[in-house]
C-alpha positions in Angstrom: -52.4 16.7 40.0 -53.9 14.4 37.5 -57.6 15.6 37.4 -57.8 16.1 41.0 -57.8 12.2 41.5 -59.8 11.7 38.4 -57.4 9.7 36.7 -57.4 7.1 39.4 -61.1 7.0 39.5 -60.9 6.3 35.8 -58.4 3.5 36.3 -60.3 2.0 39.2 -63.5 1.8 37.0 -61.5 0.3 34.1 -60.0 -2.7 36.0 -63.2 -3.8 37.8 -63.5 -6.8 35.7 -59.6 -7.8 35.6 -57.8 -10.1 37.9 -55.9 -7.9 40.2 -53.0 -10.2 40.4 -52.4 -9.7 36.6 -52.0 -5.7 37.0 -49.3 -3.5 38.5 -50.7 -0.1 39.4 -48.4 2.8 40.3 -49.4 6.1 41.7 -47.4 9.2 43.0 -47.3 11.3 46.1 -47.4 14.9 45.3 -45.7 17.6 47.6 -48.9 18.1 49.8 -48.7 14.7 51.0 -45.2 14.1 52.1 -45.0 15.6 55.5 -44.9 13.4 58.6 -48.4 11.9 59.1 -49.6 12.6 55.6 -48.8 9.6 53.6 -50.9 7.0 54.8 -54.0 9.4 54.3 -53.0 10.2 50.7 -52.7 6.5 49.8 -55.9 5.3 51.4 -57.5 8.2 49.2 -55.7 6.5 46.3 -56.9 3.2 47.1 -60.4 4.1 47.5 -60.3 5.9 43.9 -58.8 3.0 42.4 -61.0 0.4 44.2 -58.1 -1.7 45.1 -56.7 -2.5 48.6 -53.0 -2.2 47.6 -50.5 -0.3 45.4 -47.9 -2.3 43.7 -45.5 1.0 43.4 -45.8 4.2 45.2 -43.6 7.1 43.7 -42.3 10.3 45.2 -43.2 12.5 42.4 -40.1 15.0 42.6 -37.4 16.3 45.2 -39.1 19.5 45.6 -37.0 22.3 47.3 -40.1 23.5 49.1 -41.6 20.4 50.7 -40.2 17.9 53.1 -40.1 15.0 50.8 -37.6 13.2 53.0 -40.3 12.5 55.6 -42.3 10.5 53.2 -39.7 7.9 53.1 -39.9 6.1 56.5 -44.0 6.3 56.1 -43.9 4.4 52.8 -41.5 1.8 54.5 -44.4 1.4 57.1 -46.7 1.0 54.4 -44.7 -1.8 52.8 -44.5 -3.4 56.2 -48.3 -3.4 56.4 -48.5 -4.7 52.5 -50.4 -1.7 51.4 -47.7 -1.0 49.2 -45.3 -3.4 47.5 -42.7 -1.5 46.0 -41.0 2.2 46.5 -40.2 4.5 43.5 -39.0 8.0 42.9 -39.5 10.4 40.0 -37.4 13.1 38.5 -34.6 12.3 41.1 -31.0 13.3 40.1 -27.9 11.3 41.0 -27.3 13.4 44.1 -31.0 13.2 45.4 -31.1 9.6 44.7 -27.9 8.8 46.9 -29.6 11.0 49.8 -32.7 8.5 49.3 -30.7 5.3 49.3 -29.2 6.5 52.8 -32.7 7.1 54.2 -34.7 4.2 52.9 -34.7 0.6 54.4 -36.4 -0.9 51.4 -34.5 -0.9 47.8 -35.7 1.7 45.4 -37.1 -0.1 42.3 -37.7 2.8 39.8 -36.9 6.2 39.2 -39.1 7.9 36.7 -37.6 10.7 34.5 -38.3 12.7 31.4 -36.3 10.6 28.9 -36.3 10.2 25.2 -33.9 10.2 22.4 -34.7 13.9 21.9 -34.1 14.6 25.6 -31.5 12.7 27.2 -29.8 15.5 29.2 -31.4 14.6 32.8 -30.6 11.0 32.5 -26.8 11.6 32.9 -24.4 8.7 32.5 -23.8 9.1 36.3 -27.3 8.5 37.1 -27.5 5.5 34.6 -24.6 3.8 36.2 -25.8 4.3 39.9 -29.5 3.1 38.9 -27.6 -0.3 37.2 -25.5 -0.6 40.0 -28.5 -0.7 42.3 -30.8 -2.6 40.1 -33.1 0.6 40.0 -35.3 0.5 36.8 -35.4 4.0 34.7 -38.8 4.6 33.5 -39.0 6.9 30.7 -41.9 9.2 30.5 -42.7 11.5 27.4 -40.8 9.0 25.4 -42.3 10.3 22.2 -42.0 14.0 23.3 -45.9 14.4 22.6 -45.3 13.2 19.1 -42.6 15.8 18.2 -39.7 13.0 18.0 -41.7 11.2 15.2 -40.9 13.7 12.5 -37.3 13.7 13.3 -35.4 12.9 9.9 -33.0 10.1 11.6 -36.1 8.5 13.3 -38.0 8.5 10.1 -35.1 7.2 8.2 -34.6 4.3 10.8 -38.2 3.3 10.5 -38.0 2.8 6.9 -34.8 0.7 7.5 -36.7 -1.5 10.0 -39.9 -1.6 8.5 -41.3 -0.1 11.6 -43.1 3.0 12.7 -41.2 6.0 14.0 -42.7 5.6 17.4 -41.6 2.0 17.5 -37.9 3.1 16.7 -38.0 5.8 19.6 -39.4 3.4 22.0 -36.8 0.6 20.9 -33.9 2.9 21.4 -35.0 3.7 24.7 -35.1 -0.2 25.6 -31.7 -0.3 24.3 -30.5 2.0 26.7 -32.3 -0.3 29.5 -35.0 1.9 30.2 -38.7 1.4 30.4 -40.7 3.6 28.4 -44.3 4.4 29.3 -45.8 6.2 26.1 -49.4 8.0 26.5 -52.0 7.1 23.9 -55.8 7.3 23.7 -56.1 5.3 20.4 -56.0 1.7 20.7 -54.3 1.2 17.5 -51.4 3.4 18.7 -51.2 1.3 21.9 -51.0 -2.1 20.1 -48.2 -0.5 17.7 -46.4 0.7 20.5 -46.3 -2.5 22.3 -44.7 -4.1 19.3 -41.5 -1.9 20.1 -40.7 -4.6 23.0 -39.8 -7.1 20.4 -37.8 -4.4 18.1 -33.9 -4.7 18.5 -31.8 -2.0 17.1 -28.4 -2.8 15.8 -25.7 -1.2 18.2 -24.5 1.3 15.4 -28.0 2.4 14.9 -28.7 2.9 18.6 -25.5 5.1 18.8 -26.5 7.0 15.8 -29.7 7.9 17.6 -28.0 8.5 21.1 -26.3 11.4 19.0 -29.5 13.2 18.3 -28.9 15.9 20.9 
C-alpha cells in the first residue's frame, strides 16, 4: 500500500549504518496478505525490503469486512514463536473488534493504531480507551496534526502562545496527556526536531480539558 513496498525499501536503505538494537521497526499487513498461508511470505518480503531479519511490531492494518483478517492472528503467533516478529499490534480496531482479537490471540496486543487528534476524537471512544488501558495496549495516534489543518485552530494557537510552544507541539502534547503515542509525519528535519520537543511539554489539566472540547 505504501509505494508498493517502496517505503520499506527506503527505510531499509536509511538504517544500514544504524545499530539494529537501537531501532524499533513496525510494518503492517494489508488485506491481500491475511488469509491462511499468506502472512509468512508477506513478512519475508518486508524483511527483504527492510534489510533486517526481524520486525519489532507487526500490525493488522484494519478489521476489513471483505477479508479474513482473523486468519492472520495464529500466523502472527507462529512468527513470534520463531522470533521473526517481536510484538503484535492492530490498526483501526474499535472496541468490539479488539475484544474479538483478544479471544483469538495467545500473545498480548501491544498497540492499536488509530486516527486520533484533538480535532478527530470520535474513533477513540471512552470504551476503547478504557479497554486499551485495562489490557496495557498502547493507543498509537496517526494523523495527529490532521495534515497540518489543526495548526491554525484558534484555541491551539492560543495555547501555543501561553506555553511558548509551536502549535504542533501543543497538539502532540495533548495526545500525550490522553496517554496516546502520536506518530506525526514530517519531511523536514526542523519539524521533526520540533515535534520531538513535545515529549517534554506537559499541559495543565484544565488546558488539556479545554482542548478535549474542540469537537
